[in-house]
Backbone as CSV, one residue per row, in Angstrom:
resi,resn,N_x,N_y,N_z,CA_x,CA_y,CA_z,C_x,C_y,C_z
1,UNK,10.822,10.230,12.297,9.638,9.422,12.077,9.329,9.383,10.584
2,UNK,8.950,8.195,10.101,8.643,8.008,8.686,7.237,8.520,8.376
3,UNK,7.006,8.830,7.109,5.681,9.253,6.677,4.767,8.046,6.540
4,UNK,3.485,8.266,6.793,2.496,7.200,6.695,1.692,7.327,5.418
5,UNK,1.215,6.190,4.928,0.358,6.109,3.758,-0.911,5.409,4.212
6,UNK,-2.067,5.944,3.846,-3.343,5.334,4.224,-3.986,4.782,2.956
7,UNK,-4.387,3.508,3.005,-5.023,2.846,1.867,-6.408,2.390,2.306
8,UNK,-7.442,2.835,1.569,-8.821,2.415,1.861,-9.352,1.644,0.664
9,UNK,-9.773,0.412,0.911,-10.283,-0.457,-0.151,-11.671,-0.015,-0.584
10,UNK,-11.860,0.133,-1.893,-13.164,0.478,-2.454,-13.905,-0.771,-2.928
11,UNK,-13.222,-1.929,-2.858,-13.801,-3.219,-3.221,-13.105,-4.293,-2.394
12,UNK,-13.706,-5.437,-2.273,-13.071,-6.537,-1.563,-11.964,-7.133,-2.423
13,UNK,-10.906,-7.603,-1.771,-9.806,-8.244,-2.487,-8.677,-7.318,-2.893
14,UNK,-8.674,-6.081,-2.416,-7.570,-5.170,-2.732,-6.294,-5.722,-2.090
15,UNK,-5.227,-5.790,-2.871,-3.958,-6.306,-2.372,-2.982,-5.160,-2.118
16,UNK,-2.330,-5.224,-0.963,-1.270,-4.276,-0.610,-0.007,-5.096,-0.458
17,UNK,0.999,-4.789,-1.279,2.210,-5.593,-1.334,3.408,-4.722,-0.974
18,UNK,4.186,-5.150,0.017,5.417,-4.458,0.394,6.592,-5.058,-0.348
19,UNK,7.476,-4.206,-0.869,8.659,-4.653,-1.610,9.916,-4.236,-0.854
20,UNK,10.927,-5.118,-0.860,12.139,-4.903,-0.068,13.113,-3.932,-0.726
21,UNK,14.049,-3.470,0.087,15.176,-2.672,-0.394,16.325,-3.612,-0.742
22,UNK,17.353,-3.078,-1.381,18.554,-3.860,-1.653,18.741,-4.137,-3.123
23,UNK,19.753,-4.951,-3.417,20.080,-5.268,-4.810,18.954,-6.029,-5.499
24,UNK,18.324,-6.951,-4.782,17.225,-7.738,-5.336,15.922,-7.320,-4.672
25,UNK,15.005,-6.751,-5.458,13.704,-6.362,-4.921,12.836,-7.611,-4.823
26,UNK,12.278,-7.856,-3.631,11.434,-9.026,-3.395,10.189,-8.596,-2.637
27,UNK,9.145,-9.430,-2.732,7.962,-9.208,-1.914,8.315,-9.526,-0.470
28,UNK,7.946,-8.646,0.472,8.194,-8.976,1.872,6.918,-9.038,2.693
29,UNK,5.788,-8.621,2.110,4.535,-8.672,2.862,3.365,-8.513,1.902
30,UNK,2.273,-9.235,2.172,1.071,-9.129,1.360,-0.142,-9.100,2.284
31,UNK,-1.014,-8.143,2.060,-2.281,-8.042,2.797,-3.412,-7.945,1.790
32,UNK,-4.539,-8.540,2.112,-5.752,-8.387,1.305,-6.765,-7.639,2.146
33,UNK,-7.345,-6.604,1.555,-8.329,-5.782,2.254,-9.722,-6.032,1.702
34,UNK,-10.714,-6.050,2.594,-12.112,-6.119,2.185,-12.619,-4.690,1.964
35,UNK,-13.730,-4.575,1.255,-14.309,-3.260,0.968,-14.506,-2.480,2.269
36,UNK,-14.025,-1.235,2.273,-14.162,-0.365,3.430,-13.034,-0.471,4.439
37,UNK,-12.206,-1.509,4.356,-11.091,-1.633,5.295,-10.014,-0.607,4.975
38,UNK,-9.314,-0.183,6.023,-8.262,0.815,5.898,-6.970,0.227,6.446
39,UNK,-5.882,0.447,5.737,-4.561,0.011,6.199,-3.657,1.233,6.245
40,UNK,-2.918,1.360,7.326,-1.952,2.453,7.473,-0.568,1.837,7.332
41,UNK,0.214,2.332,6.369,1.525,1.768,6.046,2.599,2.841,6.175
42,UNK,3.858,2.395,6.202,4.964,3.328,6.134,6.167,2.644,5.505
43,UNK,7.008,3.445,4.881,8.261,2.939,4.354,9.215,2.768,5.532
44,UNK,10.046,1.728,5.485,10.985,1.438,6.567,12.354,1.166,5.979
45,UNK,13.271,0.778,6.827,14.598,0.421,6.336,14.549,-0.844,5.482
46,UNK,13.473,-1.636,5.607,13.325,-2.875,4.841,12.364,-2.756,3.671
47,UNK,11.432,-1.806,3.730,10.414,-1.657,2.687,10.677,-0.383,1.893
48,UNK,10.910,-0.560,0.575,11.215,0.598,-0.271,10.067,0.969,-1.199
49,UNK,9.084,0.066,-1.338,7.961,0.347,-2.234,6.721,-0.380,-1.729
50,UNK,5.570,0.184,-2.034,4.293,-0.434,-1.701,3.459,-0.445,-2.976
51,UNK,2.970,-1.633,-3.331,2.185,-1.806,-4.544,0.743,-2.092,-4.141
52,UNK,-0.216,-1.454,-4.826,-1.626,-1.646,-4.519,-2.319,-2.180,-5.767
53,UNK,-3.029,-3.305,-5.612,-3.812,-3.890,-6.713,-5.279,-3.845,-6.323
54,UNK,-6.100,-3.326,-7.211,-7.530,-3.233,-6.947,-7.944,-1.777,-6.804
55,UNK,-9.236,-1.580,-6.614,-9.787,-0.223,-6.534,-9.663,0.283,-5.102
56,UNK,-8.860,1.325,-4.922,-8.599,1.856,-3.586,-8.315,3.345,-3.653
57,UNK,-8.429,3.980,-2.485,-8.022,5.369,-2.311,-6.748,5.351,-1.486
58,UNK,-5.709,6.024,-1.975,-4.408,6.063,-1.296,-4.131,7.508,-0.914
59,UNK,-3.932,7.748,0.375,-3.670,9.102,0.874,-2.233,9.192,1.372
60,UNK,-1.511,10.207,0.884,-0.139,10.461,1.317,0.001,11.954,1.610
61,UNK,1.167,12.342,2.094,1.391,13.768,2.339,1.428,14.550,1.022
62,UNK,1.548,13.836,-0.094,1.601,14.466,-1.421,0.218,14.623,-2.040
63,UNK,-0.802,14.011,-1.422,-2.155,14.103,-1.949,-2.871,12.772,-1.921
64,UNK,-4.020,12.742,-2.584,-4.874,11.556,-2.627,-4.869,10.997,-4.040
65,UNK,-4.742,9.674,-4.134,-4.698,8.995,-5.435,-5.811,7.960,-5.453
66,UNK,-6.579,7.924,-6.544,-7.609,6.903,-6.751,-7.069,5.928,-7.794
67,UNK,-7.061,4.633,-7.468,-6.638,3.661,-8.474,-7.770,3.452,-9.475
68,UNK,-7.436,3.011,-10.676,-8.439,2.696,-11.689,-9.066,1.356,-11.355
69,UNK,-10.279,1.169,-11.826,-10.966,-0.104,-11.604,-10.439,-1.140,-12.563
């Protein structure tokens, strides 16, 4: 089972972007979160990176990260 990442938006309009694996990295998914919304994500065989834009709290097994405003 893959590890999960929890993203909680601290403002409306936070973007969560999934990036693909392979020779060419491409966007494969985009979500916009409103303030207070929570998204639970995981890395898969197709998703190698997750990019977060906006003010959010990101929780992983490695700890909690606060993005800058």
